[in-house]
N, C-alpha and C positions, 0 to 999 in steps of 0.2 A: 565817500563812506557808505552810500547806498550799495555801490559795485562790490565793495568788501563783503557786505552783507549777504548779497546774492550769492557771491561765491561760497561762502560759509554754509548758507542754506542749501546750496547744489551739492556740497560735499556731504552735508549730512543725510539728504535724501539718497545719494548714490549708496551711501554707506548702509542705511536702511534697506535698499533694494538688494544689495548683496547678502545681507543676513537673511532675508526672506528665501532667496533662491537657496542658500546653504542649508536653511532649515527644512525646506520641502524635499530637497535631494536627499537628506538623511534619513527622513521619515517615510520613502518611497519604497515600494516592493516588500513591505513587511507583511508577515502572516504565514497562511499555509503554503503560498507558492515558494517561499524561501525554504520550506522543509524538504521540497523535492529537488533541490538543485543538484545534489550529491549525484543522484541516479540519472537524471535527465539527459545527460550527454552520452550515456552508455547504451547504444544500440548495436545489433548485430545484423549482418547480412543473411544468415541462415541458422536453423536450429543448431544445438551444440552436438558434437560427436558422442556416441555413447561411450560413458567413461565410468558408470557406476558398476559394482558386483553385484548381481542380483542375488547372490548367495549370502550377501551380509546385511545386517540390520541398520537401516538408516533413521536418525531422528533429527529433527528441525527443532532447534530452542529459539523461538521467537520473542525477543525483548521489545516490550512496548512501553509507552508512558503510563500504561495502566497496570504494568505488572509483566510477568513472564508466561508463556506457553510451551509446553513441550508437546511435540506431534509425532507420532510414529508414522513412517513414510512406507507405503506399500509397492516396496521395489519389485517384488515378483509379479504382482498383479498388473501394475502398471509402469513398466520399466522406463519408458520414453517420457512420460510425464514427471517420474520422480528424477530421472536425469537432468531433465531441464530445469526443474526447481532447485537442485542441488547446484547444478552450473551456475544460476543467477546468484543464489545465496552466496555462494564461495567467492563470487566475483563483487559482491557487494552492491549489486543492483539494487535490492530492496532496502539497502541501509537509509535511514531518514526520510522514508516516504510517509503515507498517512493512510489510515483506513477511509477512504473517501465515501463509502456507503455503509451506513448502519441502520438496521431495521430490527429492533427488539424483538424477540420471539419468532425471528425468522434467521437472519445471518448478519454476519460484518464482512465487508468486503476491501480488499487491498491488492498491493501489488503494482499499481499504476504510478510509474516515475512521473507523470504529470499531476496526479492528483485528482483529474478531473473524470475519470471513467473511461476515457478514449485513447489512454497511452499504452504502450507495450514496448516490446525490446527489439523491434524492427522486422520481426517475422513470425509466421504461423506454422503450427504442426497439428498433424491429424489426432483424432479421438482414438481413445483407447476404450475396450468395452467396459461398462458398468455394471457391476454385479451386485453391489451393496445398496443400502438405502441411505437416505440423506437424514441420519440421526444427529443428535447433539453432538458438538466435537467434530462432525466430519469436516475434513479437509477436501475441497473441489476446486476444479477450474473453472473461472468465469469465460464466457465466450460470447461471440456475436452470431453464433449459428454453428452448424456443423464443420468441424476441422478448421476452427480459427482460434485454437489455444495460443496464447503468448506467455505473458506474465501474471495476469490479474487471476487472483484466486479468492475464495471465499470460506468461511467457516461457520458451520451451522449453530446458531444460537439455541436452536430448538428441533425437535423432531418435525420434519415437514415433507409432504408428499409430492416433491417435485418430479417431474418427468426424469427419466435416466438420460438426460442430454449433457451432462456436465460431469467429466471425468473424476470420479474420487480417488484421490491418491494418497490419502493420509488420515490421521484421526487423532484427537487427545483421547487418552486412556479414560474411560469413565470412572475410574476411581482416583484419578488424578485431581483432587479437590483444589490445589493451588492454580493450575491450569485453567480449571473451568471458572474458578473465581474470577481470573483475568478476563476470561472471555465475557462473563457476565458484566464486569466492570466496562468493557468497551460497549457493549450492547446497551447498556443503560445510560450512555453519553445522550445529553440533550441535542435534538436535530431540529432542522427546519426544513424547509421545502428546497429540493433541488432544482436544477434547470429543467427537469422533465415534469417537474410537478409532484414528485414523489416526497414523502416524509422522510429522508434519509440523510440529509446532508448535515455532518456534525455542526455544531454552533462553534466549537472550539476544537483545534486541531487533536486527533488521536494518532500519535506518532508510531511508526513501526520502526524502532532504533536500529535493530540488527537481526539478521539470521544466522545463527550458527548450526552447522551441520556435524553431528556426531555419527561415527559409523563403528560397527564392531561385528 
């Protein structure tokens, strides 16, 4: 009788252990990291070949979890940078990534497939001249120093006197209230301390759902 009870208890304990393992496996890897899985595998060995027509007008429609933003791209002024952005957007590189760095009154930054601030497309390309100022709605490349452009970009939330070290390649129309409303919504997202000690890490993911390129 005691042996039978022991066997029953053993079966019960094993069953409980299996349930605990299954529960933990189902709840692992949830959160912001899951939102970058679509783009993480997409890397390239070299910058894209020139494919845009600088005589055309290009617009980027960025769909986010906070709304939509439309930005005109400066194809004539910065053809290499715009070509790169168009290439990545059309290949779905930015889909389901996050804005990993948000500083209200300064800028919002995204374009990193890892969502950490350290990721990129697998290559770097050279800077182009910066002739404009970093005003509200300006779209510019983030970098790690001269000629280190990749996929990360930022959008200015407010006018800011940055040194002209970041290639400006687009902007939201100042009269586009809907796009600016979305920009404000992103910038107003609650943030905490990042790994570097900066108050810029979103407390909840702000997703860049997709980028659609319109041309005409």
